[in-house]
Z-matrix of the N, CA and C atoms (Angstrom, degrees):
N
C 1 1.454
C 2 1.526 1 107.67
N 3 1.309 2 115.31 1 136.56
C 4 1.461 3 120.06 2 -179.10
C 5 1.521 4 110.61 3 -82.25
N 6 1.311 5 114.83 4 169.79
C 7 1.471 6 120.12 5 179.51
C 8 1.525 7 109.63 6 -63.73
N 9 1.329 8 116.81 7 -39.88
C 10 1.464 9 120.21 8 179.05
C 11 1.531 10 110.52 9 -62.90
N 12 1.327 11 117.61 10 -38.25
C 13 1.456 12 121.56 11 177.79
C 14 1.524 13 112.05 12 -65.23
N 15 1.335 14 116.13 13 -39.68
C 16 1.461 15 120.16 14 178.25
C 17 1.529 16 111.24 15 -66.05
N 18 1.305 17 115.64 16 -43.06
C 19 1.472 18 119.75 17 179.42
C 20 1.517 19 109.63 18 -63.11
N 21 1.318 20 116.73 19 -43.14
C 22 1.460 21 121.11 20 179.07
C 23 1.526 22 110.54 21 -62.50
N 24 1.353 23 117.05 22 -41.36
C 25 1.460 24 121.30 23 178.84
C 26 1.527 25 111.14 24 -63.31
N 27 1.318 26 117.48 25 -43.56
C 28 1.462 27 121.61 26 178.43
C 29 1.526 28 110.01 27 -64.99
N 30 1.311 29 117.49 28 -40.41
C 31 1.470 30 121.31 29 -179.95
C 32 1.525 31 110.84 30 -64.94
N 33 1.322 32 117.79 31 -40.62
C 34 1.461 33 121.36 32 179.39
C 35 1.536 34 110.01 33 -65.80
N 36 1.317 35 117.26 34 -43.36
C 37 1.463 36 120.66 35 178.43
C 38 1.530 37 111.48 36 -63.59
N 39 1.316 38 116.07 37 -43.58
C 40 1.465 39 120.26 38 178.84
C 41 1.520 40 110.27 39 -62.11
N 42 1.311 41 116.77 40 -42.65
C 43 1.464 42 121.46 41 178.70
C 44 1.536 43 110.40 42 -63.07
N 45 1.319 44 117.65 43 -41.83
C 46 1.469 45 121.49 44 -179.78
C 47 1.528 46 111.08 45 -65.26
N 48 1.329 47 117.25 46 -43.34
C 49 1.462 48 120.36 47 179.39
C 50 1.527 49 110.51 48 -65.90
N 51 1.324 50 117.22 49 -40.66
C 52 1.469 51 121.00 50 178.39
C 53 1.518 52 110.82 51 -62.49
N 54 1.329 53 117.42 52 -44.35
C 55 1.471 54 120.91 53 178.96
C 56 1.532 55 110.88 54 -64.24
N 57 1.322 56 117.13 55 -41.79
C 58 1.465 57 120.15 56 178.98
C 59 1.526 58 110.85 57 -62.96
N 60 1.322 59 117.38 58 -42.78
C 61 1.468 60 120.85 59 178.69
C 62 1.523 61 110.86 60 -64.48
N 63 1.320 62 117.32 61 -39.03
C 64 1.464 63 121.33 62 179.03
C 65 1.531 64 110.59 63 -65.25
N 66 1.319 65 117.78 64 -46.02
C 67 1.463 66 121.24 65 179.32
C 68 1.524 67 110.43 66 -62.75
N 69 1.319 68 117.29 67 -42.39
C 70 1.457 69 121.11 68 179.28
C 71 1.521 70 111.52 69 -63.93
N 72 1.317 71 117.62 70 -43.49
C 73 1.467 72 119.71 71 -178.92
C 74 1.523 73 111.79 72 -69.21
N 75 1.307 74 117.87 73 -34.04
C 76 1.469 75 120.48 74 178.15
C 77 1.522 76 110.27 75 -70.00
N 78 1.322 77 117.93 76 -38.43
C 79 1.464 78 120.14 77 -177.53
C 80 1.521 79 112.50 78 -76.74
N 81 1.319 80 118.97 79 -26.86
C 82 1.459 81 121.86 80 -178.13
C 83 1.522 82 112.01 81 -86.08
N 84 1.299 83 118.41 82 -30.01
C 85 1.472 84 122.13 83 -174.56
C 86 1.528 85 113.96 84 -56.91
N 87 1.336 86 120.79 85 -46.46
C 88 1.470 87 118.57 86 -179.30
C 89 1.520 88 113.18 87 -63.04
N 90 1.332 89 118.02 88 -38.69
C 91 1.456 90 118.69 89 -179.09
C 92 1.524 91 111.11 90 -70.63
N 93 1.317 92 118.44 91 -32.08
C 94 1.457 93 120.80 92 178.64
C 95 1.523 94 111.30 93 -71.71
N 96 1.331 95 117.23 94 -29.84
C 97 1.460 96 120.86 95 -177.67
C 98 1.522 97 112.64 96 -83.94
N 99 1.330 98 117.53 97 -17.56
C 100 1.464 99 120.61 98 -175.98
C 101 1.525 100 111.03 99 -74.57
N 102 1.328 101 115.21 100 148.90
C 103 1.454 102 120.77 101 173.96
C 104 1.529 103 107.33 102 -65.99
N 105 1.316 104 119.14 103 129.63
C 106 1.457 105 120.33 104 -174.40
C 107 1.522 106 114.43 105 -62.24
N 108 1.319 107 118.82 106 -24.57
C 109 1.457 108 120.04 107 179.56
C 110 1.530 109 110.93 108 -122.75
N 111 1.328 110 116.51 109 39.58
C 112 1.452 111 118.42 110 178.34
C 113 1.525 112 112.03 111 -80.46
N 114 1.316 113 116.01 112 4.03
C 115 1.460 114 119.82 113 179.21
C 116 1.526 115 112.16 114 -102.03
N 117 1.325 116 118.00 115 21.07
C 118 1.462 117 120.95 116 172.42
C 119 1.517 118 106.83 117 -66.81
N 120 1.326 119 116.65 118 119.23
C 121 1.461 120 120.16 119 -172.09
C 122 1.524 121 113.56 120 -102.15
N 123 1.331 122 117.11 121 -12.76
C 124 1.462 123 119.33 122 -179.27
C 125 1.525 124 108.46 123 -150.94
N 126 1.328 125 115.78 124 142.22
C 127 1.462 126 120.13 125 176.52
C 128 1.518 127 110.15 126 -130.44
N 129 1.301 128 114.89 127 150.54
C 130 1.461 129 123.46 128 174.10
C 131 1.522 130 106.92 129 -128.53
N 132 1.317 131 116.09 130 151.53
C 133 1.456 132 120.51 131 178.45
C 134 1.526 133 108.98 132 -113.45
N 135 1.326 134 115.54 133 136.28
C 136 1.459 135 121.34 134 -179.31
C 137 1.522 136 107.91 135 -136.32
N 138 1.324 137 115.86 136 140.79
C 139 1.458 138 121.92 137 177.57
C 140 1.521 139 107.74 138 -94.77
N 141 1.333 140 116.69 139 115.99
C 142 1.462 141 122.16 140 -179.88
C 143 1.527 142 106.87 141 -109.47
N 144 1.331 143 115.41 142 89.10
C 145 1.467 144 119.69 143 -174.53
C 146 1.521 145 109.35 144 60.68
N 147 1.332 146 118.38 145 -125.73
C 148 1.459 147 120.37 146 179.96
C 149 1.535 148 113.66 147 -83.55
N 150 1.336 149 117.72 148 3.06
C 151 1.461 150 121.13 149 -173.06
C 152 1.529 151 111.89 150 -111.42
N 153 1.333 152 117.65 151 111.44
C 154 1.467 153 118.67 152 170.87
C 155 1.537 154 108.80 153 -71.42
N 156 1.321 155 116.91 154 136.86
C 157 1.456 156 120.35 155 -177.73
C 158 1.523 157 110.17 156 -134.26
N 159 1.335 158 115.23 157 142.21
C 160 1.454 159 122.51 158 175.96
C 161 1.525 160 108.17 159 -103.46
N 162 1.321 161 115.88 160 126.03
C 163 1.465 162 122.21 161 178.07
C 164 1.523 163 106.78 162 -106.47
N 165 1.341 164 116.46 163 123.81
C 166 1.463 165 121.31 164 -178.96
C 167 1.515 166 111.89 165 -109.28
N 168 1.322 167 115.68 166 145.20
C 169 1.461 168 122.74 167 179.89
C 170 1.526 169 108.29 168 -124.99
N 171 1.330 170 117.70 169 136.64
C 172 1.462 171 120.32 170 178.50
C 173 1.521 172 112.35 171 -88.41
N 174 1.317 173 117.97 172 -8.01
C 175 1.469 174 122.68 173 175.99
C 176 1.520 175 106.53 174 -136.73
N 177 1.319 176 116.03 175 134.74
C 178 1.464 177 120.25 176 176.32
C 179 1.501 178 108.69 177 -149.37
N 180 1.293 179 121.30 178 133.34
C 181 1.458 180 127.88 179 -2.51
C 182 1.525 181 110.57 180 -71.56
N 183 1.325 182 115.43 181 157.46
C 184 1.459 183 121.76 182 -179.27
C 185 1.524 184 108.59 183 -81.52
N 186 1.322 185 115.03 184 136.37
C 187 1.465 186 121.43 185 176.18
C 188 1.528 187 108.37 186 -119.09
N 189 1.308 188 116.29 187 149.56
C 190 1.465 189 121.13 188 178.87
C 191 1.522 190 110.01 189 -60.59
N 192 1.331 191 116.50 190 142.96
C 193 1.464 192 124.52 191 176.67
C 194 1.527 193 112.96 192 64.23
N 195 1.320 194 118.71 193 19.64
C 196 1.459 195 122.49 194 179.17
C 197 1.526 196 108.01 195 -110.45
N 198 1.328 197 116.19 196 123.21
C 199 1.463 198 120.20 197 -176.49
C 200 1.522 199 111.48 198 -72.25
N 201 1.332 200 114.98 199 141.70
C 202 1.456 201 121.14 200 175.66
C 203 1.518 202 108.24 201 -156.86
N 204 1.326 203 115.54 202 169.09
C 205 1.458 204 121.75 203 175.35
C 206 1.518 205 108.65 204 -106.01
N 207 1.322 206 115.56 205 143.25
C 208 1.457 207 122.56 206 173.13
C 209 1.527 208 107.08 207 -112.45
N 210 1.325 209 117.56 208 140.34
C 211 1.455 210 120.72 209 171.27
C 212 1.520 211 108.86 210 -124.18
N 213 1.323 212 115.84 211 144.86
C 214 1.461 213 121.86 212 -179.01
C 215 1.524 214 107.37 213 -130.05
N 216 1.337 215 116.08 214 116.82
C 217 1.451 216 120.27 215 -175.71
C 218 1.524 217 110.57 216 -129.59
N 219 1.337 218 117.29 217 101.28
C 220 1.465 219 118.87 218 176.12
C 221 1.523 220 110.07 219 -74.03
N 222 1.327 221 115.94 220 149.08
C 223 1.463 222 119.31 221 175.70
C 224 1.521 223 108.62 222 -59.55
N 225 1.321 224 116.19 223 136.83
C 226 1.455 225 120.79 224 -178.89
C 227 1.513 226 113.25 225 90.00
N 228 1.316 227 118.35 226 0.50
C 229 1.460 228 121.52 227 176.73
C 230 1.513 229 113.37 228 86.29
N 231 1.322 230 115.38 229 -177.42
C 232 1.460 231 121.49 230 -175.03
C 233 1.524 232 112.98 231 -111.25
N 234 1.321 233 117.47 232 0.78
C 235 1.467 234 121.13 233 -170.56
C 236 1.527 235 113.38 234 -58.01
N 237 1.315 236 118.66 235 -42.51
C 238 1.461 237 120.52 236 -174.42
C 239 1.526 238 112.48 237 -109.46
N 240 1.341 239 116.08 238 25.09
C 241 1.465 240 120.38 239 -176.60
C 242 1.523 241 110.30 240 -128.51
N 243 1.314 242 115.31 241 158.57
C 244 1.459 243 122.11 242 171.70
C 245 1.517 244 106.93 243 -140.31
N 246 1.317 245 116.41 244 162.12
C 247 1.453 246 117.33 245 -179.23
C 248 1.506 247 113.41 246 -174.06
N 249 1.332 248 113.82 247 178.81
C 250 1.455 249 121.60 248 177.73
C 251 1.529 250 109.09 249 -133.77
N 252 1.316 251 114.56 250 158.95
C 253 1.462 252 121.55 251 172.90
C 254 1.520 253 107.09 252 -126.96
N 255 1.326 254 115.52 253 134.48
C 256 1.458 255 121.43 254 175.51
C 257 1.520 256 107.50 255 -117.07
N 258 1.331 257 115.77 256 121.44
C 259 1.459 258 121.33 257 176.59
C 260 1.525 259 107.11 258 -93.55
N 261 1.327 260 116.79 259 118.75
C 262 1.462 261 121.15 260 -179.46
C 263 1.528 262 107.65 261 -110.42
N 264 1.335 263 115.95 262 115.58
C 265 1.458 264 122.49 263 -176.60
C 266 1.525 265 110.30 264 -75.68
N 267 1.334 266 117.63 265 164.06
C 268 1.463 267 120.72 266 178.34
C 269 1.531 268 113.46 267 -58.68
N 270 1.341 269 117.75 268 -28.65
C 271 1.459 270 119.96 269 -179.80
C 272 1.531 271 113.07 270 -88.82
N 273 1.331 272 117.86 271 4.82
C 274 1.458 273 121.79 272 176.38
C 275 1.519 274 115.44 273 98.34
N 276 1.349 275 117.83 274 -11.46
C 277 1.465 276 119.47 275 176.42
C 278 1.523 277 109.11 276 -61.22
N 279 1.327 278 117.00 277 148.19
C 280 1.463 279 118.91 278 177.53
C 281 1.515 280 110.22 279 -139.15
N 282 1.322 281 114.87 280 152.83
C 283 1.459 282 122.59 281 179.71
C 284 1.521 283 107.16 282 -140.91
N 285 1.335 284 116.56 283 121.53
C 286 1.455 285 121.22 284 -178.09
C 287 1.523 286 109.86 285 -108.12
N 288 1.321 287 116.06 286 131.63
C 289 1.464 288 123.09 287 176.98
C 290 1.515 289 109.08 288 -131.51
N 291 1.310 290 115.64 289 152.74
C 292 1.458 291 119.90 290 172.70
C 293 1.516 292 110.15 291 -73.48
N 294 1.314 293 116.82 292 146.30
C 295 1.456 294 119.98 293 176.63
C 296 1.529 295 108.42 294 -76.54
N 297 1.316 296 116.46 295 119.76
C 298 1.465 297 122.66 296 -178.31
C 299 1.521 298 109.15 297 -120.58
N 300 1.303 299 115.41 298 159.53
C 301 1.468 300 119.89 299 178.45
C 302 1.525 301 109.53 300 -61.68
N 303 1.335 302 115.07 301 143.40
C 304 1.464 303 119.95 302 176.96
C 305 1.520 304 108.02 303 -70.29
N 306 1.335 305 119.32 304 136.46
C 307 1.470 306 120.36 305 -175.07
C 308 1.526 307 114.70 306 -64.51
N 309 1.330 308 118.39 307 -24.14
C 310 1.463 309 119.42 308 -179.16
C 311 1.524 310 113.52 309 -105.78
N 312 1.315 311 117.26 310 -5.05
C 313 1.463 312 120.87 311 175.11
C 314 1.527 313 106.31 312 -145.18
N 315 1.310 314 115.89 313 92.83
C 316 1.455 315 121.76 314 -171.00
C 317 1.529 316 113.36 315 -71.87
N 318 1.326 317 118.25 316 -3.96
C 319 1.464 318 119.87 317 -178.75
C 320 1.529 319 112.73 318 -90.41
N 321 1.325 320 118.17 319 -2.36
C 322 1.465 321 121.76 320 178.83
C 323 1.525 322 109.02 321 -133.71
N 324 1.331 323 116.07 322 161.47
C 325 1.445 324 120.72 323 170.76
C 326 1.523 325 107.89 324 -80.84
N 327 1.323 326 117.21 325 157.78
C 328 1.453 327 117.53 326 177.24
C 329 1.507 328 113.97 327 -175.53
N 330 1.314 329 113.93 328 167.02
C 331 1.460 330 123.35 329 173.46
C 332 1.517 331 106.49 330 -116.20
N 333 1.307 332 116.63 331 127.04
C 334 1.459 333 122.18 332 -174.80
C 335 1.524 334 109.61 333 -101.26
N 336 1.318 335 116.00 334 127.15
C 337 1.457 336 124.01 335 176.31
C 338 1.527 337 110.45 336 48.71
N 339 1.296 338 115.61 337 66.67
C 340 1.464 339 122.95 338 -178.68
C 341 1.528 340 107.47 339 -115.22
N 342 1.314 341 116.61 340 146.98
C 343 1.462 342 120.24 341 174.07
C 344 1.525 343 108.59 342 -130.03
N 345 1.308 344 114.89 343 148.39
C 346 1.459 345 121.22 344 175.20
C 347 1.524 346 106.05 345 -97.82
N 348 1.330 347 117.28 346 127.13
C 349 1.459 348 120.56 347 -164.92
C 350 1.523 349 116.52 348 -88.93
N 351 1.331 350 118.14 349 2.94
C 352 1.464 351 118.95 350 -179.44
C 353 1.523 352 109.75 351 -144.66
N 354 1.318 353 115.35 352 148.03
C 355 1.463 354 120.34 353 176.01
C 356 1.523 355 108.90 354 -78.14
N 357 1.333 356 115.96 355 152.79
C 358 1.462 357 121.03 356 179.25
C 359 1.515 358 110.71 357 131.81
N 360 1.308 359 116.53 358 -167.03
C 361 1.461 360 121.61 359 -178.87
C 362 1.524 361 109.89 360 -94.46
N 363 1.311 362 116.18 361 115.86
C 364 1.452 363 123.63 362 177.44
C 365 1.520 364 108.80 363 -97.48
N 366 1.311 365 116.17 364 150.04
C 367 1.459 366 121.55 365 174.88
C 368 1.524 367 108.31 366 -118.55
N 369 1.329 368 115.45 367 127.70
C 370 1.456 369 121.47 368 174.23
C 371 1.519 370 106.72 369 -104.70
N 372 1.326 371 116.94 370 112.52
C 373 1.465 372 121.70 371 -179.09
C 374 1.529 373 108.39 372 -103.14
N 375 1.320 374 115.51 373 123.67
C 376 1.454 375 121.64 374 -179.24
C 377 1.522 376 110.07 375 -108.09
N 378 1.305 377 115.70 376 140.18
C 379 1.463 378 121.95 377 171.91
C 380 1.517 379 106.65 378 -128.68
N 381 1.330 380 116.19 379 121.76
C 382 1.463 381 121.38 380 -178.38
C 383 1.520 382 108.61 381 -123.18
N 384 1.320 383 115.09 382 137.89
C 385 1.460 384 121.82 383 175.03
C 386 1.518 385 107.16 384 -121.55
N 387 1.323 386 116.62 385 125.87
C 388 1.452 387 121.02 386 -177.64
C 389 1.508 388 111.52 387 -153.39
N 390 1.334 389 116.98 388 -164.90
C 391 1.465 390 120.53 389 -175.55
C 392 1.535 391 113.89 390 -64.88
N 393 1.323 392 118.03 391 -22.19
C 394 1.470 393 121.14 392 179.14
C 395 1.526 394 111.55 393 -94.78
N 396 1.325 395 117.18 394 9.99
C 397 1.455 396 120.94 395 179.92
C 398 1.517 397 111.97 396 104.01
N 399 1.321 398 114.37 397 -172.79
C 400 1.469 399 120.60 398 -179.11
C 401 1.522 400 109.89 399 -94.57
N 402 1.322 401 114.63 400 151.46
C 403 1.458 402 119.42 401 178.29
C 404 1.504 403 111.82 402 -150.71
N 405 1.337 404 115.06 403 156.41
C 406 1.457 405 122.26 404 178.90
C 407 1.518 406 108.44 405 -130.72
N 408 1.315 407 115.87 406 142.03
C 409 1.459 408 120.91 407 176.61
C 410 1.513 409 109.93 408 -151.70
N 411 1.327 410 115.77 409 157.21
C 412 1.459 411 120.33 410 -178.36
C 413 1.515 412 110.84 411 -129.79
N 414 1.321 413 114.50 412 147.56
C 415 1.458 414 122.46 413 175.36
C 416 1.520 415 106.96 414 -130.55
N 417 1.336 416 116.55 415 125.18
C 418 1.462 417 119.79 416 175.98
C 419 1.520 418 108.84 417 -97.31
N 420 1.315 419 114.67 418 137.57
C 421 1.459 420 121.45 419 -176.63
C 422 1.517 421 107.97 420 -130.92
N 423 1.333 422 116.69 421 127.94
C 424 1.463 423 120.97 422 175.73
C 425 1.527 424 109.15 423 -85.85
N 426 1.326 425 115.83 424 125.60
C 427 1.453 426 122.47 425 179.96
C 428 1.521 427 107.97 426 -108.94
N 429 1.325 428 116.18 427 124.86
C 430 1.463 429 121.81 428 -178.86
C 431 1.530 430 110.66 429 -79.33
N 432 1.333 431 115.77 430 171.51
C 433 1.462 432 121.12 431 179.14
C 434 1.516 433 110.39 432 -61.43
N 435 1.331 434 114.93 433 157.72
C 436 1.458 435 122.16 434 178.54
C 437 1.526 436 110.29 435 -60.39
N 438 1.353 437 117.89 436 135.70
C 439 1.461 438 119.47 437 177.47
C 440 1.529 439 110.85 438 -73.25
N 441 1.306 440 115.72 439 153.83
C 442 1.457 441 120.14 440 176.11
C 443 1.512 442 112.78 441 82.53
N 444 1.340 443 115.32 442 -171.54
C 445 1.463 444 120.08 443 -178.96
C 446 1.527 445 111.47 444 -72.46
N 447 1.328 446 117.75 445 165.34
C 448 1.465 447 120.88 446 177.28
C 449 1.537 448 111.08 447 -60.09
N 450 1.327 449 116.70 448 152.89
C 451 1.470 450 121.33 449 -176.64
C 452 1.532 451 114.11 450 -56.78
N 453 1.340 452 120.35 451 -44.59
C 454 1.476 453 117.88 452 179.76
C 455 1.533 454 112.44 453 -59.62
N 456 1.320 455 117.00 454 -39.71
C 457 1.466 456 119.75 455 178.41
C 458 1.526 457 110.46 456 -66.81
N 459 1.324 458 118.08 457 -41.57
C 460 1.464 459 121.47 458 178.93
C 461 1.526 460 110.74 459 -60.76
N 462 1.340 461 116.94 460 -45.35
C 463 1.463 462 120.52 461 179.65
C 464 1.528 463 110.96 462 -64.78
N 465 1.326 464 117.07 463 -39.26
C 466 1.470 465 120.12 464 179.43
C 467 1.519 466 110.68 465 -61.90
N 468 1.323 467 116.27 466 -46.93
C 469 1.470 468 120.32 467 179.63
C 470 1.529 469 110.16 468 -64.63
N 471 1.316 470 116.78 469 -40.57
C 472 1.460 471 120.48 470 -179.24
C 473 1.519 472 113.71 471 -67.06
N 474 1.322 473 117.43 472 -28.60
C 475 1.465 474 120.52 473 -178.74
C 476 1.529 475 113.83 474 -89.06
N 477 1.322 476 118.25 475 -5.11
C 478 1.471 477 120.55 476 178.88
C 479 1.523 478 111.72 477 -57.11
N 480 1.357 479 120.68 478 -46.83
C 481 1.474 480 118.68 479 178.56
C 482 1.527 481 113.28 480 -59.99
N 483 1.313 482 118.03 481 -36.85
C 484 1.464 483 120.55 482 177.90
C 485 1.530 484 110.57 483 -65.31
N 486 1.320 485 117.32 484 -42.17
C 487 1.466 486 120.85 485 178.65
C 488 1.529 487 110.62 486 -63.89
N 489 1.335 488 116.77 487 -40.84
C 490 1.468 489 119.80 488 178.10
C 491 1.523 490 111.14 489 -65.38
N 492 1.325 491 117.56 490 -40.69
C 493 1.470 492 120.41 491 178.05
C 494 1.526 493 110.25 492 -63.61
N 495 1.317 494 117.40 493 -41.33
C 496 1.464 495 121.18 494 177.83
C 497 1.528 496 110.52 495 -63.18
N 498 1.341 497 117.10 496 -44.21
C 499 1.471 498 120.63 497 178.80
C 500 1.532 499 110.50 498 -62.36
N 501 1.335 500 117.43 499 -39.68
C 502 1.459 501 121.06 500 177.70
C 503 1.525 502 110.15 501 -63.37
N 504 1.324 503 117.30 502 -43.73
C 505 1.461 504 121.17 503 179.70
C 506 1.529 505 110.77 504 -62.22
N 507 1.313 506 117.35 505 -42.94
C 508 1.466 507 120.97 506 178.83
C 509 1.525 508 110.21 507 -64.27
N 510 1.335 509 117.40 508 -41.97
C 511 1.469 510 120.30 509 179.43
C 512 1.528 511 110.61 510 -63.04
N 513 1.312 512 117.65 511 -41.60
C 514 1.467 513 120.50 512 178.17
C 515 1.522 514 110.04 513 -65.79
N 516 1.317 515 117.07 514 -40.83
C 517 1.461 516 121.48 515 179.31
C 518 1.535 517 110.52 516 -60.92
N 519 1.330 518 115.79 517 -44.32
C 520 1.463 519 119.92 518 -178.45
C 521 1.524 520 110.55 519 -66.61
N 522 1.318 521 118.55 520 -41.50
C 523 1.467 522 121.70 521 -176.83
C 524 1.517 523 112.60 522 -72.59
N 525 1.334 524 116.90 523 -36.29
C 526 1.469 525 118.75 524 -175.46
C 527 1.512 526 113.20 525 -101.59
N 528 1.295 527 118.62 526 -14.25
C 529 1.453 528 121.46 527 -178.44
C 530 1.520 529 110.57 528 83.16
N 531 1.310 530 115.31 529 171.14
C 532 1.459 531 119.38 530 -179.28
C 533 1.525 532 109.87 531 -73.91
N 534 1.323 533 118.61 532 158.58
C 535 1.468 534 120.79 533 179.23
C 536 1.522 535 112.12 534 -60.90
N 537 1.331 536 118.93 535 -31.26
C 538 1.461 537 120.95 536 178.70
C 539 1.531 538 111.57 537 -66.46
N 540 1.330 539 117.57 538 -36.61
C 541 1.461 540 120.89 539 179.55
C 542 1.522 541 111.04 540 -71.20
N 543 1.351 542 117.38 541 -34.65
C 544 1.459 543 120.50 542 -178.17
C 545 1.532 544 112.25 543 -68.90
N 546 1.334 545 117.30 544 -31.39
C 547 1.460 546 120.35 545 -177.83
C 548 1.527 547 111.12 546 -76.21
N 549 1.288 548 120.14 547 -20.02
C 550 1.464 549 122.70 548 -177.99
C 551 1.498 550 112.78 549 -75.54
């Protein structure tokens, strides 16, 4: 290869890397500049003792077994407050968690990628403790049936490729014999 060929090769590589970096930076910039939870599509307001609070949902209407984010924003912010949320299912089961900052929007409390596992009326009970004292409030949310086919049917359809691969492996094993028999 001549010197001119080497220079041309280096120039082409440099140009390719520069173009790739430019395309990557252009495609990443809008997502980095966007508000991480600007896709809240529905809000409800609940009075938690002396604290008015806005509850945001990233999917509406809510369906059973469908992941979504919840955000909880009391008026005046969360800096000097603490609290808990209790999810009460239609059958009476309950689960209590502390209110923690949302991982993608640290200025509000939230639940990240959470799903409610049953259709029916759910109750979200909030307890907040802050400078104006403690308060409790509840929000009822209707959860629709799970989208798509029933879970057993979904799992059956999803496992068909695995069953076919297993059947293929068994057929190959039977036709060719075990590896120990082939080496003899």
